[in-house]
DRENKOLTI-753260 format. One line per field, with one value per residue (C-alpha): x, y, z; chain. Coordinates in steps of 0.1 Angstrom, whole numbers, plus 2048, in hexadecimal, padded with zeros to 3 digits. Example, Ala and Ser with C-alpha at 12.3 -4.5 7.8 and 13.67 -1.06 7.14 Angstrom:
2
px = (87B, 889)
py = (7D3, 7F5)
pz = (84E, 847)
unit = (A, A)
END
This chain:
521
px = (C3E, C51, C43, C53, C5A, C65, C42, C33, C50, C4D, C27, C2B, C44, C2D, C15, C2F, C31, C55, C57, C47, C60, C7D, C76, C6E, C8D, CA3, C93, C9C, CC0, CC4, CB7, CCC, CE8, CEB, CC7, CC7, CA3, CA3, CC3, CAE, C8E, CA4, CB3, C92, C88, CA8, CA4, C80, C8E, CA9, CC6, CDD, CF9, CEA, CD4, CF0, D02, CE2, CDA, CFE, CFC, CD9, CE9, D07, CF4, CDA, CE9, CCE, CB1, CAB, C99, CBB, CD1, CBA, CB3, CD8, CDE, CC3, CD1, CF4, CE5, CD2, CF2, D04, D1B, D13, D2F, D26, D01, D08, D1C, CFF, CE6, CF9, CF6, CD0, CCE, CDB, CBE, C9A, C86, C60, C55, C50, C5B, C7B, C83, C7C, C93, CB0, CA9, CAC, CCC, CDC, CCF, CDC, CFE, CFD, CF7, CD8, CDD, CDB, CBE, CA6, CA0, C96, C7F, C70, C6B, C5B, C43, C3A, C31, C1D, C13, BFC, C18, C20, C43, C4F, C48, C57, C78, C7B, C77, C90, CAA, CA0, CA4, CC8, CD3, CC5, CA6, C90, C71, C6E, C73, C56, C40, C48, C43, C20, C16, C20, C09, BEC, BEF, BF5, BEB, BFC, C1E, C2F, C52, C43, C34, C55, C6A, C54, C53, C7A, C7C, C74, C71, C4E, C3D, C1C, C0B, C18, C1A, C0A, C07, BE2, BE6, C06, BF6, BD9, BF0, C04, BE4, BDB, BFD, BF7, C08, C1F, C41, C4F, C32, C33, C58, C55, C37, C43, C65, C50, C3A, C5A, C6C, C4E, C4C, C70, C6C, C51, C69, C55, C73, C67, C48, C5F, C75, C55, C49, C6B, C69, C46, C52, C6D, C5C, C4E, C6D, C84, C73, C7B, C9D, CAE, CD1, CE8, CFF, D16, D1A, D22, D3C, D4B, D4A, D5D, D78, D7F, D83, D9E, DB2, DB6, DD0, DE6, E04, E21, E0E, E23, E16, E21, E33, E1C, E25, DFF, DF7, DD2, DC9, DA7, D9A, D82, D6A, D5C, D4B, D29, D0C, CFE, D20, D2B, D39, D24, D2E, D55, D4E, D3F, D59, D76, D62, D5E, D85, D8B, DA3, D8A, D6B, D52, D4C, D2E, D29, D3B, D39, D55, D71, D5B, D51, D75, D7F, D61, D69, D8E, D89, D69, D56, D35, D1D, D07, D13, D2D, D3A, D3B, D53, D60, D6A, D80, D90, D9B, DA4, DBB, DD4, DCB, DE3, DD1, DEA, DD2, DB3, DC2, DC8, DA5, D95, DA8, D9B, D77, D75, D85, D63, D57, D78, D75, D9A, DA1, DBC, DA8, D87, D72, D61, D48, D3B, D38, D39, D5D, D68, D6A, D81, D9A, DB6, DB0, DAC, DD0, DDF, DD1, DD2, DF1, DEC, DCA, DBD, DA4, D90, D7C, D5F, D57, D39, D2F, D23, D00, CFA, D09, CF1, CD3, CD9, CDC, CBD, CAA, CB4, CA0, CB9, CB2, CA4, CB5, CD6, CDA, CF8, CE0, CCA, CDA, CC5, CA4, CAE, CBF, CD2, CDE, CE9, CFE, D0D, D15, D24, D3C, D48, D4F, D62, D77, D7E, D88, D9F, DAF, DB3, DC1, DDC, DE7, DE2, DFD, DF1, DFA, DDF, DC4, DB4, D98, D84, D66, D47, D43, D65, D5C, D3C, D4C, D6D, D67, D86, D9F, D8F, D8D, DB1, DBA, DA6, DB7, DDA, DD4, DCB, DE8, DD1, DD7, DBD, DA0, D85, D6A, D6D, D5F, D40, D38, D13, D17, D22, D0B, D13, CF8, CF6, CE8, CE4, CCB, CE0, CD5, CC2, CDA, CFB, CEC, CEA, D06, D14, CFD, D02, CDD, CE2, D00, CF4, CD1, CCF, CCC, CAA, C9A, C9F, C9F, C8F, CB2, CBE, CBF, CD8, CED, CEF, CF8, D16, D22, D44, D41, D25, D3A, D4F)
py = (361, 37D, 38A, 3AC, 3BC, 3DF, 3E7, 3DA, 3E6, 40B, 40A, 3FF, 41B, 435, 42A, 42C, 407, 40C, 3F0, 3D6, 3DE, 3E0, 3BD, 3AD, 3BD, 3AF, 38D, 390, 398, 37A, 364, 374, 38D, 398, 3A0, 3C6, 3CC, 3CC, 3E3, 3FB, 3FA, 3FF, 41D, 42C, 425, 435, 455, 45A, 45B, 473, 45B, 46B, 455, 433, 43A, 441, 421, 40C, 41D, 417, 3F1, 3ED, 401, 3EC, 3CA, 3D5, 3EC, 3E6, 3F2, 417, 41C, 412, 42A, 446, 445, 441, 460, 472, 46D, 476, 496, 49B, 49A, 4B0, 499, 4A6, 496, 473, 479, 484, 462, 44E, 461, 45B, 435, 43A, 450, 431, 41D, 41C, 436, 435, 444, 46C, 46E, 45B, 470, 490, 483, 47D, 4A2, 4AE, 49D, 4AC, 4CE, 4CF, 4C4, 4E0, 4CB, 4DC, 4D0, 4AD, 4B5, 4C3, 4A3, 492, 4AD, 4AD, 488, 48C, 4A6, 491, 472, 486, 4A8, 4B2, 4B3, 4D8, 4D2, 4BF, 4DE, 4F5, 4DF, 4E0, 507, 50C, 4F9, 50A, 52A, 521, 519, 538, 52A, 545, 53F, 51B, 525, 53E, 525, 508, 51F, 52A, 504, 4FD, 519, 50E, 4ED, 4FB, 520, 51D, 515, 531, 529, 52B, 54C, 559, 54B, 557, 57A, 57B, 571, 593, 5B7, 5C0, 5E1, 5F4, 5E2, 5BF, 5B2, 59B, 5AF, 5AB, 584, 585, 597, 581, 562, 572, 576, 552, 546, 552, 53A, 52B, 53B, 52D, 538, 55C, 55D, 553, 569, 586, 585, 586, 5A4, 5B7, 5AF, 5BC, 5DC, 5E4, 5E0, 5F9, 610, 60E, 608, 60F, 5F8, 5DE, 5DD, 5DD, 5BD, 5AD, 5B2, 5A2, 586, 57B, 581, 55C, 54D, 563, 553, 531, 535, 54F, 559, 54C, 56B, 55A, 53B, 553, 564, 545, 538, 556, 557, 531, 536, 551, 535, 521, 538, 550, 566, 550, 532, 522, 516, 4F4, 4F4, 4E6, 4D8, 4D5, 4E1, 4E8, 50C, 50C, 530, 535, 553, 55B, 577, 57F, 571, 58E, 5A0, 598, 573, 566, 585, 57D, 557, 561, 578, 55E, 540, 554, 550, 532, 522, 524, 510, 517, 4FB, 50D, 50F, 4F2, 4E5, 4CD, 4DF, 4E3, 4BE, 4B3, 4C8, 4BA, 496, 49B, 4A8, 494, 4AA, 49B, 4B6, 4B3, 4D4, 4D5, 4F6, 4FD, 50D, 4EB, 4E0, 4FF, 4FB, 4D7, 4E0, 4FD, 4E2, 4C5, 4B9, 4C4, 4B5, 49D, 4B5, 4C8, 4A8, 49D, 4BE, 4BD, 499, 49E, 4BD, 4AC, 4A6, 4CA, 4D7, 4C4, 4C2, 4E8, 4F3, 50F, 509, 522, 517, 532, 527, 54A, 53D, 52E, 550, 53E, 524, 53D, 532, 50C, 510, 522, 506, 4E8, 4F8, 510, 512, 51F, 543, 552, 572, 582, 598, 5B8, 5CF, 5ED, 5E4, 5F1, 5E2, 5C2, 5C0, 5CA, 5B3, 597, 5A1, 5A3, 580, 561, 548, 524, 51D, 4FA, 50B, 51C, 52F, 549, 54E, 570, 57D, 57D, 59B, 5BD, 5BE, 59B, 5A1, 5BF, 5AB, 58F, 5AA, 5B8, 594, 58E, 5AF, 5A5, 582, 594, 5AC, 58C, 579, 59B, 59E, 578, 569, 56C, 58A, 575, 55C, 572, 590, 5A6, 5B7, 5D0, 5CA, 5EE, 5F1, 5D4, 5E7, 609, 5FD, 5DC, 5D7, 5E1, 5CB, 5B0, 5B3, 5B2, 591, 580, 58C, 57F, 55D, 55D, 55D, 570, 58B, 57E, 595, 57C, 583, 5A7, 594, 580, 585, 56E, 551, 534, 51F, 51A, 530, 520, 53F, 55D, 56E, 558, 575, 592, 581, 57C, 5A3, 5BB, 5CF, 5E7, 600, 600, 5EC, 600, 617, 606, 609, 62E, 62B, 61E, 63E, 63B, 61A, 60A, 61D, 5FF, 5EF, 60E, 612, 5EE, 5F1, 611, 61A, 601, 613, 624, 606)
pz = (4CC, 4C2, 4A1, 4A1, 481, 475, 46D, 48F, 4A3, 496, 49B, 4BF, 4C4, 4B7, 4CF, 4EA, 4F3, 4FC, 517, 500, 4E3, 4FA, 508, 4E5, 4D7, 4F3, 4EC, 4C7, 4CF, 4E5, 4C7, 4AD, 4B7, 493, 48C, 485, 48D, 4B4, 4B5, 49D, 4B4, 4D4, 4C3, 4BD, 4E1, 4ED, 4D5, 4E2, 505, 4FB, 502, 4E8, 4F3, 4EE, 4D0, 4B8, 4C2, 4BD, 49C, 490, 498, 485, 467, 467, 469, 450, 438, 41D, 434, 42F, 451, 461, 44E, 451, 474, 47C, 465, 478, 49B, 490, 483, 4A3, 4B8, 4A1, 48F, 46C, 45A, 466, 461, 43D, 436, 445, 42F, 410, 418, 41C, 3FD, 3E7, 3F2, 3E6, 3F9, 3F5, 414, 419, 43C, 436, 416, 42B, 445, 42D, 421, 444, 44C, 42D, 433, 456, 449, 42F, 411, 405, 3E1, 3ED, 403, 3EA, 3D5, 3F4, 3FF, 3DC, 3DE, 401, 3F3, 3D4, 3EC, 403, 3F7, 414, 42D, 434, 445, 426, 410, 42B, 42B, 405, 405, 420, 40C, 3ED, 3FD, 409, 3E6, 3D8, 3C5, 3D6, 3BE, 3C8, 3ED, 3EA, 3DA, 3F1, 410, 403, 3FD, 421, 42C, 416, 429, 44B, 452, 474, 467, 478, 46B, 447, 44E, 45D, 43F, 426, 433, 433, 40F, 402, 40C, 418, 40E, 414, 3F7, 3FD, 420, 438, 457, 45E, 45A, 46F, 48D, 48D, 48E, 4AB, 4BF, 4B6, 4C2, 4E5, 4FC, 4E0, 4E7, 4C6, 4B1, 4BF, 4BB, 495, 48D, 4A2, 490, 46F, 479, 486, 463, 452, 466, 461, 43C, 43F, 451, 472, 486, 4AA, 4A5, 496, 4B5, 4CB, 4B9, 4BC, 4E2, 4E2, 4CB, 4E3, 503, 509, 4FB, 510, 531, 522, 518, 530, 528, 545, 549, 562, 54C, 52F, 53F, 54A, 526, 519, 533, 52E, 509, 511, 525, 504, 4F7, 50A, 505, 4FE, 4F1, 4D7, 4B6, 4A8, 487, 46B, 448, 440, 41D, 426, 431, 443, 445, 462, 460, 483, 494, 4A3, 48B, 473, 472, 450, 454, 437, 421, 427, 421, 3FE, 3F7, 3FD, 3EE, 3CE, 3C8, 3B2, 3CD, 3EA, 3F2, 40E, 426, 435, 45A, 46A, 48D, 486, 498, 4B7, 4B6, 4B4, 4D3, 4E7, 4DC, 4E7, 509, 510, 528, 536, 52D, 50F, 501, 4E6, 4F3, 517, 52F, 53D, 519, 514, 536, 52E, 50A, 516, 523, 50B, 4EF, 4CF, 4B7, 4A8, 4A5, 488, 473, 47C, 473, 44F, 44C, 456, 43D, 41E, 40E, 412, 408, 3E7, 3E0, 3E5, 3FC, 408, 41A, 42F, 44E, 456, 479, 48B, 4AD, 4A5, 4B4, 4D4, 4C7, 4B5, 4CE, 4CB, 4A5, 4A4, 4BB, 4A7, 484, 483, 45E, 461, 45B, 474, 466, 481, 475, 489, 487, 499, 4BD, 4BA, 496, 4A0, 4BF, 4AC, 490, 4A9, 4BC, 49C, 490, 495, 49F, 4A4, 4C8, 4C6, 4D2, 4F2, 4E6, 4D7, 4F7, 4FC, 4DC, 4EF, 505, 4FB, 51A, 518, 4F3, 4FF, 51B, 502, 4EA, 506, 50E, 4E8, 4E5, 503, 4F3, 4D3, 4E3, 4F5, 4D2, 4C2, 4DD, 4DC, 4BB, 49E, 488, 469, 475, 484, 471, 47E, 462, 466, 452, 44C, 43C, 423, 41A, 413, 407, 3F6, 3E1, 3F9, 414, 3FC, 3F4, 41A, 41F, 402, 40C, 42E, 421, 408, 3EC, 3C9, 3BE, 3AA, 39E, 3A5, 3C9, 3C2, 3B3, 3D1, 3CC, 3AC, 3C2, 3BC, 3DB, 3F5, 414, 433, 446, 44A, 430, 415, 402, 40A, 400, 3DD, 3D8, 3D5, 3F4, 401, 421, 42B, 44B, 458, 475, 474, 499, 496, 486, 4A6, 4B8, 4DF, 4DE, 4DF, 4FE, 512, 4FA, 4F8, 51E, 523, 508, 516, 509, 4ED, 4DB, 4C2, 4BB)
unit = (A, A, A, A, A, A, A, A, A, A, A, A, A, A, A, A, A, A, A, A, A, A, A, A, A, A, A, A, A, A, A, A, A, A, A, A, A, A, A, A, A, A, A, A, A, A, A, A, A, A, A, A, A, A, A, A, A, A, A, A, A, A, A, A, A, A, A, A, A, A, A, A, A, A, A, A, A, A, A, A, A, A, A, A, A, A, A, A, A, A, A, A, A, A, A, A, A, A, A, A, A, A, A, A, A, A, A, A, A, A, A, A, A, A, A, A, A, A, A, A, A, A, A, A, A, A, A, A, A, A, A, A, A, A, A, A, A, A, A, A, A, A, A, A, A, A, A, A, A, A, A, A, A, A, A, A, A, A, A, A, A, A, A, A, A, A, A, A, A, A, A, A, A, A, A, A, A, A, A, A, A, A, A, A, A, A, A, A, A, A, A, A, A, A, A, A, A, A, A, A, A, A, A, A, A, A, A, A, A, A, A, A, A, A, A, A, A, A, A, A, A, A, A, A, A, A, A, A, A, A, A, A, A, A, A, A, A, A, A, A, A, A, A, A, A, A, A, A, A, A, A, A, A, A, A, A, A, A, A, A, A, A, A, A, A, A, A, A, A, A, A, A, A, A, A, A, A, A, A, A, A, A, A, A, A, A, A, A, A, A, A, A, A, A, A, A, A, A, A, A, A, A, A, A, A, A, A, A, A, A, A, A, A, A, A, A, A, A, A, A, A, A, A, A, A, A, A, A, A, A, A, A, A, A, A, A, A, A, A, A, A, A, A, A, A, A, A, A, A, A, A, A, A, A, A, A, A, A, A, A, A, A, A, A, A, A, A, A, A, A, A, A, A, A, A, A, A, A, A, A, A, A, A, A, A, A, A, A, A, A, A, A, A, A, A, A, A, A, A, A, A, A, A, A, A, A, A, A, A, A, A, A, A, A, A, A, A, A, A, A, A, A, A, A, A, A, A, A, A, A, A, A, A, A, A, A, A, A, A, A, A, A, A, A, A, A, A, A, A, A, A, A, A, A, A, A, A, A, A, A, A, A, A, A, A, A, A, A, A, A, A, A, A, A, A, A, A, A, A, A, A, A, A, A, A, A, A, A, A, A, A, A, A, A, A, A, A, A, A, A, A, A, A, A, A, A, A, A, A, A, A, A, A, A, A, A, A, A, A, A, A)
END
């Protein structure tokens, strides 16, 4: 007798009885092809085995056949989020959110889906529900804190990070995030505790990365710059061994991106009314600042950091790799018809645009796609942020990026960071020479800091927007910020980070030597 239920099936799967669940699920399908349960359980089996092509299909079937079962909708949303389809994940999360949720784990999962898609205001109530249903789970408090930080509620974030640490003293990400929230000083810092945790994390590459960054940030706040850099190098050491940057593959990626738009490439005429604004550049070079300046204008909204254009290109050329962005994808896209991609992009961003003609897409790595964006969306504006080479490289090296994405593996080594910057600079030179100047604008972070009004006027004119004084008060913008700049962009402009690299003395000579003639850039 097959007495498989949702509860018994999940219990069997928690105990890794995959073959049993698989056999009994197939039996259920043979009895009733419209029973959603077996498709759901098979989806869990596929997900557990990292079969990310089959799992979404199975969860979609379960969600379709069982629209009122919250597990089916939430697991479907989660797998879509995992494979990077954030728009579709959000739509599935919306269906789940309309159902009764009385389980902390499910509530937290919806929150995670919303937060990954950039909808932190929607995520927070579900994180709060998860916390209320199960108050002793440190990670639920951490997730609440992270979204609260992104929406600018720093006091709630601080309290939630602190609660997470009370429950789990070894929650390394919470220590790192809490340290990033405020400037440390001689009287108020956690150095002794953090150093003890770093020692405790021996053999744990991720733990050492998180805690080491927190120590380095603290020492920098205390103006102990050379010691701060030494701790950064220690923090990244173990992770660097795990996630080596492939220099040859990196060069191939940049060269392939160049081929997507060459001299003489014609742009199709467009009658589109929408004007997407792509703000691109290396991370930590002012992309969030420009996003906030532009989205402070009453006619502009920020869509956040979207992976939508990259996903559309990947789907169009259908390369076999599991990477959204790789050399093969650019090589095929270079000769592909992109006529439908622009329309699909506008359609996929309608909800985020919220009826506005102008929407900012602030995905920094879209600098790889400038040629394809120009071909698919001739009406788009591309604003490329530049910053001094040494400051750019140091800010990338100092940043704690998600290790889920191999695109940032260059930041584990100073010389790799310099090599990546040289490739980036070469690609920007290419775009500057081939893209129409009325569609592609380079702007320097330092110029915005020292000449805010004129540079703001330049940005608005490029986007064909009228002057609005609100753009000068970008720090009053209340929209969420899902980046490492969530604290800084809520403050007026300051010049303290310009020339930061000079504080490190000769400790950055390896970076300087690798950059060569670009040091003064």
